[in-house]
N, C-alpha and C positions, 0 to 999 in steps of 0.2 A: 341434337342442337338444331334450332330452327334458323330460318333465314330472316334477317332483319332488313326491311325495306327502308331505304333512305328517302326522306322527304326531298322535294325538289329544292335545289340550291343549298343543300346542307350536306357536308361531307363528314363522315365519322373517321377518326384516326385512332388506331389502337396501338398503344406503346407496349412492346413486349420486353419486359425487363426480367433478368434472371432471378430465380427464386433463391431465397436465403436458405441456409441449412435448417434454421428454425421453422420456416414455412413448410419445407419438405417434410420435416418430422410431424408437424401438426396435421398435414394432409394424410400422411401415412397412418397415424393413429386414428384419424377420423374414418378412413377406409376400413381399417381393421374392426373398429367398433360397429360400423354399418354392416359388415359381413356377418358378424356374430349375431346382430339383431335379426338379420334376414334369415339366418339358419334357424334361430329359435322360432321365428314365425312360420317357417316351412315345415318344421317338425310336428306342429300341432295337427291333430287329425280330428275331423268332425265325426262324431258318433251319431248314428241315426237311431231314433227310438221307434221300435216296432210295436204296433198296437195289436193286442190280442183280439181275434175275431170271435165273437160269441154267436152260436147258432141256436 
């Protein structure tokens, strides 16, 4: 997460409200799906094609 610079004479306020049970479940399912997608992506291997050298 990056640092956000505040412009002069402007203040940012962040309200931290508790998450509902539904929001927690949505986040949990999103994280699970993301992990599955990343595992599928990492299991792929790149095959190299070797050329035959003719003399």
